C-alpha positions, 0 to 999 in steps of 0.5 A: 475308605482305605488310605494309601498308607494302609494299602502300602502297610497291608501289602508289606504285612501280606508279603511277610505272611506269604513268606512265613514258611520261608522265614522258618526255613531260613532260621534253620539254614542260618543255624546250619551256617553258624554251625559251619562257621563255628565248629565244635571245640572239644573239652576234656577233664584230666586228673594229674598227679599232685593236682585236683584236676585240669579242665582243658580245651583241645581242638585243631580248629580252636584258633580258626573257630575263634577267628570266625566267631568274631567275623562280620559274616557270623554277626550278619547271620545272627542279625538276619536270624534275629530279624526273621525270628521277630517276624515269626514271633509277631505273626504267631502272636497275631494269629493267636489273638485272632478269632478262629475263623480269621486265623483259618482265613489268614493261614489258608490265604497267605501262609498256604497261598491259596486263591480267594476262590479256594478260600471262599469254598473252604469257608462255604461263602460266596467269593464276594463274602470272602473279599468282605471278610478279607477286608475285616481281617485286614483291619485286625492285621494292620493292628496286630502286625503293625510292627512288621511294617517297621522291620527292614 
């Protein structure tokens, strides 16, 4: 029998699995935002008379970039990016540890958001057998993805 806590935890895991592709897109977008917040600072190396050489930084936006690096906004973006990466890493690790049939089921059902009917057809099993299989996979996901329940 499935407890209320297990149902709640599995719902959280299912939500993370369904958002897997969005987390990956989110990381890409966060990186672009960070690139915008922290513009490139160019550097150059000059050989001056009487010295071995001087390495200098030059950018019209240097002060602006430094101010922005320290901003709360950049820190928030980095924290959210880390959160997304933790979720992706947890899902990837769990998927690697599942049996191929289980992994295919999880990818089709949650990541590709296919209906149980379509998944059962792909598995060449009845719909009721697909639901039984889902219950077996649920147990393994509750173990492998337990950390996802704890991520805010």
